[in-house]
C-alpha positions as CSV (number, residue, x, y, z in Angstrom):
1,X,-1.8,55.8,-9.0
2,X,-5.0,54.0,-9.2
3,X,-8.5,55.2,-9.3
4,X,-9.0,53.6,-5.7
5,X,-5.9,55.5,-4.4
6,X,-7.3,58.8,-5.7
7,X,-10.6,58.0,-4.1
8,X,-8.9,57.2,-1.0
9,X,-7.4,60.6,-0.7
10,X,-10.6,62.3,-1.6
11,X,-12.4,60.5,1.4
12,X,-9.8,61.0,3.7
13,X,-10.0,64.8,3.0
14,X,-13.7,64.4,4.2
15,X,-12.5,62.6,7.5
16,X,-13.3,58.9,6.0
17,X,-10.9,55.8,6.2
18,X,-12.1,53.8,3.1
19,X,-9.8,50.8,4.5
20,X,-11.9,50.5,7.7
21,X,-14.9,50.9,5.6
22,X,-14.0,48.2,3.4
23,X,-13.1,45.8,6.4
24,X,-16.3,46.6,8.0
25,X,-18.4,45.7,5.0
26,X,-16.3,42.4,4.3
27,X,-18.1,40.9,7.6
28,X,-21.9,42.0,7.1
29,X,-24.1,39.3,6.4
30,X,-27.0,39.8,4.1
31,X,-29.6,36.8,4.2
32,X,-31.0,36.3,0.7
33,X,-34.5,35.1,0.1
34,X,-35.0,31.9,-2.0
35,X,-38.3,32.8,-3.4
36,X,-37.2,35.3,-6.0
37,X,-36.2,32.2,-8.3
38,X,-39.5,30.6,-8.5
39,X,-42.0,33.3,-8.0
40,X,-42.8,32.3,-4.4
41,X,-44.3,28.7,-5.6
42,X,-42.5,26.5,-3.2
43,X,-42.6,22.6,-3.5
44,X,-45.1,21.5,-1.2
45,X,-48.6,22.8,-2.4
46,X,-50.4,22.9,-5.9
47,X,-52.3,26.2,-4.6
48,X,-51.7,29.4,-6.4
49,X,-50.0,32.3,-4.6
50,X,-52.4,33.8,-2.1
51,X,-52.4,35.7,1.3
52,X,-52.5,39.1,-0.3
53,X,-49.3,38.4,-2.4
54,X,-49.2,38.7,-6.1
55,X,-46.2,37.8,-8.7
56,X,-46.7,39.5,-12.1
57,X,-44.8,38.6,-15.0
58,X,-43.6,35.3,-16.8
59,X,-40.2,35.7,-17.9
60,X,-38.8,32.2,-19.0
61,X,-36.6,30.1,-16.9
62,X,-38.6,30.0,-13.6
63,X,-37.1,27.3,-11.4
64,X,-39.6,24.5,-10.8
65,X,-37.6,21.8,-8.9
66,X,-35.3,21.8,-6.0
67,X,-32.2,21.1,-8.1
68,X,-33.1,24.1,-10.6
69,X,-33.6,26.6,-7.8
70,X,-30.3,25.6,-6.0
71,X,-28.6,25.8,-9.3
72,X,-29.9,29.3,-9.7
73,X,-29.0,30.3,-6.3
74,X,-25.6,28.9,-6.7
75,X,-25.3,31.1,-9.8
76,X,-26.6,34.2,-8.3
77,X,-24.4,33.7,-5.3
78,X,-21.4,33.6,-7.5
79,X,-22.1,37.3,-8.7
80,X,-22.9,38.7,-5.1
81,X,-20.2,39.9,-2.9
82,X,-19.6,39.4,0.8
83,X,-21.1,37.2,3.4
84,X,-24.5,35.6,2.8
85,X,-27.1,33.6,4.5
86,X,-30.1,31.6,2.8
87,X,-33.5,32.4,3.7
88,X,-36.1,29.9,3.1
89,X,-39.9,29.4,3.6
90,X,-41.5,26.3,4.9
91,X,-43.2,25.6,1.6
92,X,-39.6,24.8,0.2
93,X,-39.7,21.5,2.1
94,X,-38.2,18.7,-0.1
95,X,-40.1,15.4,-0.2
96,X,-38.5,12.2,-1.7
97,X,-39.8,9.0,-3.3
98,X,-43.3,10.2,-3.3
99,X,-43.5,11.3,0.4
100,X,-45.6,14.1,1.4
101,X,-45.9,15.7,4.6
102,X,-48.5,18.5,5.3
103,X,-47.1,21.9,6.9
104,X,-48.2,21.0,10.4
105,X,-46.2,18.0,10.7
106,X,-43.0,19.0,8.4
107,X,-39.8,18.0,10.0
108,X,-36.1,18.8,9.9
109,X,-35.6,15.9,7.5
110,X,-37.5,17.6,4.8
111,X,-34.9,20.3,4.8
112,X,-31.6,18.2,4.8
113,X,-30.7,19.0,1.2
114,X,-30.9,22.7,2.0
115,X,-28.6,22.2,4.7
116,X,-26.2,20.3,2.7
117,X,-26.4,23.1,0.1
118,X,-25.8,25.7,3.0
119,X,-22.8,23.9,4.3
120,X,-21.4,23.7,0.8
121,X,-21.3,27.5,0.9
122,X,-20.4,27.8,4.4
123,X,-23.4,29.8,5.3
124,X,-26.3,29.8,7.7
125,X,-30.2,29.4,7.0
126,X,-32.8,31.7,8.3
127,X,-36.5,30.3,8.1
128,X,-40.1,31.5,7.6
129,X,-43.2,29.5,8.2
130,X,-45.5,29.5,5.5
131,X,-49.0,30.9,6.2
132,X,-50.3,31.4,2.8
133,X,-51.1,29.3,-0.3
134,X,-52.6,26.4,1.4
135,X,-56.0,24.9,1.6
136,X,-56.3,25.5,5.4
137,X,-56.0,29.2,4.8
138,X,-59.9,29.6,5.3
139,X,-61.5,33.0,4.7
140,X,-57.9,34.6,4.5
141,X,-57.4,33.6,8.0
142,X,-54.7,31.3,9.7
143,X,-53.4,32.0,13.6
144,X,-56.4,34.2,14.0
145,X,-59.0,31.9,12.7
146,X,-62.3,31.4,14.7
147,X,-62.4,27.9,13.5
148,X,-60.3,25.9,16.0
149,X,-59.2,23.1,13.5
150,X,-57.7,25.8,11.1
151,X,-55.9,27.5,14.1
152,X,-54.5,24.7,15.7
153,X,-53.2,23.2,12.3
154,X,-51.3,26.7,12.0
155,X,-50.2,26.6,15.4
156,X,-48.7,23.2,14.8
157,X,-47.0,24.6,11.9
158,X,-45.3,27.1,13.6
159,X,-44.2,24.7,16.4
160,X,-42.7,22.4,13.9
161,X,-40.8,25.4,12.2
162,X,-39.4,26.1,15.4
163,X,-37.8,22.7,15.7
164,X,-36.4,23.0,12.0
165,X,-34.9,26.4,12.9
166,X,-33.0,25.1,15.8
167,X,-32.0,22.1,13.4
168,X,-30.6,24.7,10.9
169,X,-28.7,26.5,13.7
170,X,-27.2,23.1,15.0
171,X,-26.3,21.9,11.5
172,X,-24.7,25.2,10.3
173,X,-23.3,26.6,13.4
174,X,-25.0,29.8,12.6
175,X,-28.1,31.3,14.7
176,X,-31.3,31.0,12.6
177,X,-33.9,33.9,12.6
178,X,-37.4,32.5,12.3
179,X,-39.9,34.9,10.9
180,X,-43.6,34.9,11.6
181,X,-45.8,36.9,9.3
182,X,-49.4,35.9,8.7
183,X,-51.7,37.3,5.9
184,X,-54.9,37.4,7.9
185,X,-57.4,40.1,7.6
186,X,-60.6,41.2,5.9
187,X,-61.6,42.9,2.8
188,X,-64.2,45.1,4.0
189,X,-64.8,46.6,7.5
190,X,-65.0,44.0,10.4
191,X,-67.6,44.0,12.9
192,X,-65.0,42.8,15.5
193,X,-61.4,44.0,15.5
194,X,-60.2,42.6,18.8
195,X,-61.3,39.1,18.7
196,X,-59.0,37.9,15.7
197,X,-56.2,39.7,17.4
198,X,-56.7,38.0,20.8
199,X,-56.7,34.7,18.9
200,X,-53.4,35.6,17.1
201,X,-52.0,36.2,20.4
202,X,-53.2,33.1,21.9
203,X,-51.6,31.1,18.9
204,X,-48.2,32.8,19.1
205,X,-48.3,32.0,22.9
206,X,-48.7,28.4,22.2
207,X,-46.2,28.4,19.6
208,X,-43.6,29.9,21.6
209,X,-44.5,27.9,24.8
210,X,-42.6,25.0,22.8
211,X,-39.0,24.9,24.4
212,X,-36.2,26.2,22.1
213,X,-32.6,27.7,22.4
214,X,-32.8,31.3,22.4
215,X,-29.2,31.7,21.6
216,X,-29.7,29.7,18.4
217,X,-33.1,30.8,17.2
218,X,-34.0,34.3,17.2
219,X,-37.9,34.5,16.6
220,X,-39.2,37.5,14.8
221,X,-42.5,39.0,14.3
222,X,-43.6,40.9,11.1
223,X,-46.3,43.3,10.5
224,X,-48.2,44.5,7.4
225,X,-50.7,47.3,6.7
226,X,-52.6,45.5,4.0
227,X,-52.8,43.1,1.3
228,X,-54.8,42.4,-1.9
229,X,-58.2,41.1,-0.7
230,X,-57.3,42.2,2.7
231,X,-57.7,46.1,2.3
232,X,-59.6,47.0,5.4
233,X,-58.2,45.2,8.3
234,X,-55.0,43.4,9.0
235,X,-54.7,41.2,12.2
236,X,-51.0,41.6,12.4
237,X,-50.8,45.2,12.6
238,X,-47.7,47.2,13.4
239,X,-48.9,48.2,17.0
240,X,-49.9,44.3,17.5
241,X,-46.6,43.2,16.5
242,X,-44.4,45.9,18.2
243,X,-46.4,45.3,21.4
244,X,-46.2,41.5,21.2
245,X,-42.5,41.4,20.6
246,X,-42.0,43.8,23.5
247,X,-43.9,41.9,25.9
248,X,-42.4,38.4,25.0
249,X,-38.8,39.6,24.4
250,X,-38.6,38.3,20.7
251,X,-37.3,40.5,17.8
252,X,-39.4,42.9,15.8
253,X,-39.1,42.8,12.0
254,X,-39.7,45.8,9.6
255,X,-40.4,45.2,6.2
256,X,-40.1,48.7,4.3
257,X,-43.1,47.8,2.1
258,X,-45.3,47.1,4.9
259,X,-46.2,50.5,6.2
260,X,-48.6,53.5,4.9
261,X,-46.7,55.1,1.8
262,X,-45.8,58.3,3.8
263,X,-44.0,56.1,6.5
264,X,-40.3,55.5,6.5
265,X,-38.6,52.5,8.1
266,X,-35.4,54.5,8.1
267,X,-37.0,56.7,10.7
268,X,-38.3,53.6,12.8
269,X,-34.8,52.0,13.1
270,X,-33.4,54.2,16.0
271,X,-36.5,53.9,18.0
272,X,-36.5,50.2,17.9
273,X,-32.9,50.1,18.7
274,X,-33.3,52.2,21.7
275,X,-35.6,49.4,23.3
276,X,-34.4,46.1,21.7
277,X,-31.1,44.2,21.9
278,X,-31.5,43.1,18.1
279,X,-34.2,44.0,15.2
280,X,-34.6,42.5,12.1
281,X,-35.4,44.1,8.5
282,X,-36.7,42.8,5.2
283,X,-35.4,45.2,2.6
284,X,-37.5,45.6,-0.4
285,X,-39.0,48.4,-2.6
286,X,-42.5,49.4,-2.4
287,X,-44.0,51.1,-5.6
288,X,-47.3,52.8,-4.3
289,X,-47.7,49.8,-2.0
290,X,-46.2,46.7,-1.0
291,X,-45.0,45.5,-4.5
292,X,-41.9,43.9,-3.5
293,X,-40.0,45.5,-6.4
294,X,-36.2,44.7,-7.0
295,X,-34.1,46.7,-4.3
296,X,-32.6,49.8,-6.1
297,X,-29.9,52.2,-5.0
298,X,-32.6,54.6,-4.0
299,X,-32.7,57.1,-1.1
300,X,-34.7,55.1,1.5
301,X,-32.2,52.0,1.0
302,X,-29.4,54.4,1.6
303,X,-31.2,56.0,4.8
304,X,-31.9,52.6,6.1
305,X,-28.1,51.5,5.7
306,X,-27.1,55.0,7.3
307,X,-29.4,54.2,10.4
308,X,-27.7,50.8,10.9
309,X,-24.2,52.2,10.6
310,X,-24.4,55.5,12.1
311,X,-25.6,53.8,15.2
312,X,-23.0,50.9,15.2
313,X,-25.8,48.4,15.0
314,X,-24.3,46.2,12.2
315,X,-24.0,43.4,14.8
316,X,-27.6,44.1,16.1
317,X,-29.6,44.0,12.8
318,X,-30.5,41.0,11.0
319,X,-30.5,42.2,7.4
320,X,-32.5,40.2,4.9
321,X,-33.9,40.9,1.4
322,X,-37.7,40.3,0.4
323,X,-39.0,40.9,-3.2
324,X,-40.1,38.9,-6.1
325,X,-40.0,40.0,-9.8
326,X,-41.0,37.7,-12.6
327,X,-41.0,40.3,-15.5
328,X,-37.3,40.2,-15.6
329,X,-34.5,37.8,-15.6
330,X,-34.9,36.4,-11.9
331,X,-31.2,35.9,-11.5
332,X,-30.4,39.6,-12.4
333,X,-33.3,40.6,-9.9
334,X,-31.4,38.7,-6.8
335,X,-27.9,40.1,-7.8
336,X,-29.1,43.6,-8.7
337,X,-31.1,43.8,-5.4
338,X,-28.6,42.2,-3.0
339,X,-25.7,44.2,-4.5
340,X,-27.8,47.3,-3.9
341,X,-28.2,46.5,-0.4
342,X,-24.5,46.1,-0.1
343,X,-23.8,49.4,-2.0
344,X,-25.9,51.3,0.6
345,X,-24.1,49.7,3.4
346,X,-20.7,50.6,1.9
347,X,-22.2,54.3,1.2
348,X,-23.1,54.5,4.9
349,X,-19.6,53.4,6.2
350,X,-17.8,56.0,3.8
351,X,-19.7,58.8,5.7
352,X,-17.9,60.7,8.5
353,X,-20.7,59.6,11.1
354,X,-18.9,60.8,14.2
355,X,-18.2,64.1,12.8
356,X,-21.6,64.7,11.4
357,X,-23.3,63.6,14.7
358,X,-20.8,66.1,16.6
359,X,-22.0,69.1,14.2
360,X,-25.6,68.2,15.0
361,X,-25.0,68.2,18.9
362,X,-23.3,71.5,18.4
363,X,-26.0,72.8,16.5
364,X,-23.6,73.6,13.7
365,X,-26.4,72.7,10.8
366,X,-24.4,74.8,8.2
367,X,-21.5,72.6,8.4
368,X,-23.3,69.6,8.4
369,X,-25.4,70.4,5.6
370,X,-22.2,71.4,3.6
371,X,-20.5,68.0,4.6
372,X,-23.8,66.0,3.7
373,X,-23.7,67.6,0.2
374,X,-20.2,67.1,-0.3
375,X,-20.1,63.5,0.4
376,X,-22.8,63.0,-2.3
377,X,-20.1,63.6,-5.0
378,X,-17.3,62.0,-3.7
379,X,-15.8,59.0,-5.6
380,X,-18.2,56.2,-4.5
381,X,-18.1,54.2,-7.6
382,X,-14.2,53.9,-7.3
383,X,-14.5,52.3,-3.8
384,X,-17.3,50.1,-4.7
385,X,-15.1,48.6,-7.6
386,X,-12.3,48.0,-5.4
387,X,-14.8,46.4,-2.9
388,X,-15.6,44.0,-5.9
389,X,-12.1,43.1,-6.6
390,X,-11.2,42.5,-3.1
391,X,-14.1,39.9,-3.0
392,X,-13.1,38.3,-6.4
393,X,-16.4,39.5,-8.1
394,X,-16.6,41.1,-11.5
395,X,-18.5,44.5,-11.8
396,X,-20.3,43.1,-15.0
397,X,-22.8,40.4,-14.0
398,X,-25.3,40.8,-16.9
399,X,-23.0,39.2,-19.4
400,X,-22.8,36.2,-17.0
401,X,-26.3,36.0,-16.6
402,X,-27.2,36.3,-20.1
403,X,-24.9,33.2,-21.0
404,X,-26.7,31.3,-18.1
405,X,-30.0,32.3,-19.6
406,X,-29.1,30.8,-23.0
407,X,-27.4,27.8,-21.6
408,X,-29.9,27.0,-18.8
409,X,-33.1,28.9,-18.4
410,X,-34.6,29.1,-21.9
411,X,-34.3,25.2,-22.0
412,X,-36.5,24.8,-19.2
413,X,-40.0,23.6,-19.9
């Protein structure tokens, strides 16, 4: 008898059907961020990374061209099991033959190579307007700027990104999630907290007045508590973004690094599911602050997955990764982080959710605690190994990444 068969029996004793769990996980899509491969540099600006964001480390082999980045993504995807989407920022527009178009006028044609890449992988594309690392980010402000020229530039950028998002959906046949996040804020205590938020609302209203197919493009809005150089005030606070999303009927997005250290996104998911048809997540790992460390198989990642699975919301939650680490092999960072999201989802699927909820409803917290503890020592690793086998993916990915590093990454200048 195989280790999987033995594990299957143990889980059955706990009331879990491992086959049902594996079949469900097979259909879960995770949107994988492109910016891990080049430290959020992009291809459209010579500006250094800004907007309260910082990448640390100088590990060799950073992608510096579209072809290099696509090759690295291709390699990483070959080591990540399950369904995937590609998550792009607008700063990854590809210009050819000396052409350049600024962000307020980018067009679908500047992303045709990405569409071709996505089609070759039979996957969809998600998209993010890039409101940072650009000369038109004036005094740390974009859509909330009192300078009308600056504000209008970024409104036009958002409008163009809506058109590009619908292009992605039409070309790939998969709906596109377009996420809006701005870095706007102030380093020290502002005199006026209201006016910047009123301007931000006006800008969003102007962007969303552009006609788009809401069955093909899901616009999401992401909040943040603070950033480097924006410690005292952030325009796009959680309260603002949730209120605006509710009023406009768009999709709220929560990044689990964008809250105070004592707040947990896992605790917020159920509240948002009560009031929204769909929600979106950026899964990351915050170490003391929004540090965008590689996702590990930790308590909060497992709790986030459990909330999605227990509430039968796998088809209601857009799951994406968002982190960047330049201190380690970038491909390993990709593969490790996305695999851990998948692990957390499988872990949740291997829990007797209905039984546990029934025990809670019956106030049988003694049995609930017993079951919660017993499931922790069930042979999860054997089920994970079976999942990888069925996906045609090897458990050991480090050796392949090290080979790729020797053959490709270290040769880059």
